C-alpha positions in Angstrom: -2.9 6.3 2.2 -4.2 3.0 0.9 -3.1 0.3 -1.1 -6.3 -1.3 -2.7 -3.4 -3.5 -5.2 -0.9 -5.4 -4.1 1.4 -7.4 -6.5 3.4 -10.3 -4.8 6.1 -12.4 -6.4 5.7 -16.0 -6.6 7.0 -18.1 -4.1 9.0 -21.5 -4.4 9.8 -24.1 -1.8 8.2 -27.3 -1.0 4.6 -25.0 -1.8 4.6 -23.6 -5.3 2.8 -20.3 -5.3 2.2 -18.2 -8.5 2.7 -14.7 -8.7 -0.5 -12.9 -6.8 -2.5 -9.8 -6.6 -4.2 -9.2 -3.2 -6.8 -6.7 -2.4 -7.5 -5.8 1.4 -8.8 -3.1 3.5 -5.5 -1.1 4.8 -4.7 2.4 6.3 -1.7 4.3 6.8 0.4 7.3 6.2 3.2 8.6 4.7 5.5 11.2 5.7 7.3 12.3 2.5 9.3 14.9 0.8 6.8 17.1 -1.3 7.8 19.3 -4.1 5.2 21.5 -5.5 4.2 23.5 -8.2 1.0 26.1 -7.5 -1.0 27.1 -10.8 -3.6 30.2 -10.7 -6.1 30.2 -14.1 -9.6 31.3 -13.2 -10.3 30.2 -16.6 -9.8 26.2 -16.0 -10.6 25.1 -12.8 -9.5 21.8 -12.2 -11.4 20.0 -9.2 -13.5 23.2 -8.8 -10.2 25.3 -7.9 -8.7 28.1 -9.3 -5.5 27.7 -7.7 -4.1 24.4 -8.3 -1.1 22.4 -6.3 0.6 19.9 -8.5 3.4 17.8 -6.8 5.2 15.0 -6.7 6.0 13.3 -3.1 8.3 10.6 -1.9 8.6 9.2 1.5 8.3 6.3 3.8 4.9 3.9 3.9 3.6 3.0 7.3 0.2 1.4 7.1 -1.9 -1.3 8.8 -4.1 -3.9 7.0 -5.6 -7.3 7.3 -5.0 -10.2 5.3 -6.4 -13.9 4.8 -4.5 -16.3 6.2 -5.1 -19.9 4.2 -3.6 -23.5 5.3 -4.3 -24.5 1.6 -2.6 -21.5 0.1 -0.7 -19.3 1.8 0.1 -20.4 5.5 0.7 -24.3 5.7 0.7 -25.4 9.0 -1.9 -23.1 10.0 -4.8 -24.8 12.7 -7.4 -22.5 11.1 -8.0 -20.1 8.2 -8.6 -16.8 9.2 -7.9 -12.8 8.8 -4.9 -11.6 10.6 -3.9 -7.8 11.0 -0.7 -6.9 9.3 1.8 -3.9 9.4 3.5 -2.5 6.3 6.3 -0.8 6.0 8.0 0.6 3.1 8.8 3.5 0.4 6.4 5.2 -1.9 6.0 8.0 -4.7 3.0 9.7 -5.4 1.6 12.5 -8.1 -0.8 14.6 -6.6 -3.5 17.3 -7.7 -4.7 19.1 -5.1 -5.5 16.9 -1.8 -5.5 13.5 -4.0 -2.5 11.2 -4.7 -1.9 8.6 -6.9 1.1 6.7 -7.1 3.6 3.5 -6.5 4.7 1.5 -3.3 7.4 -1.1 -2.9 7.2 -2.6 0.8 6.9 -5.7 3.0 4.1 -6.5 5.5 4.3 -8.2 8.9 1.5 -10.5 10.2 1.1 -9.2 13.8 0.1 -12.0 16.4 -0.2 -15.6 15.8 0.1 -17.2 12.3 3.2 -14.8 11.3 5.3 -18.1 11.1 3.4 -20.3 9.0 2.6 -16.8 6.5 4.5 -17.2 3.6 4.7 -13.8 2.4 6.1 -12.7 6.1 8.5 -9.8 5.3 8.6 -10.9 1.3 8.7 -7.5 -0.8 5.4 -6.4 -3.0 4.6 -3.9 -5.2 1.4 -1.9 -5.6 -0.7 1.1 -6.5 -1.5 3.4 -3.9 -4.5 6.3 -3.5 -4.3 9.0 -0.6 -5.5 12.0 0.3 -3.7 14.8 1.9 -5.4 15.8 5.3 -2.5 18.1 6.5 -1.1 21.1 5.0 
């Protein structure tokens, strides 16, 4: 599972940040409960298959990624700007056709290591769009 877009709310305080959209590289898993319907139609193939599985999934989101830390925009007091590793946790709901998933997630990010105390979005909620591939059946 990956989260290509995260929508973050504005942060108020001594530094006002508007709502932001973040893109980045991340990868994770979503242990989920799955409700499926199998459909057989040899005349109408979806994704090259005559037997198609349509499913609705809901569950936890566990993800690792990276984010930019900038002393001028989102991490005041940081000595130098850099990329930082993040641990993401939350929940997700997806709709799947065969092994391909599209969905919605809500979660929070936590910086791993130095810079976590400076980052304004530490453990703050975001909403996002997720894409996934089901490796295990």
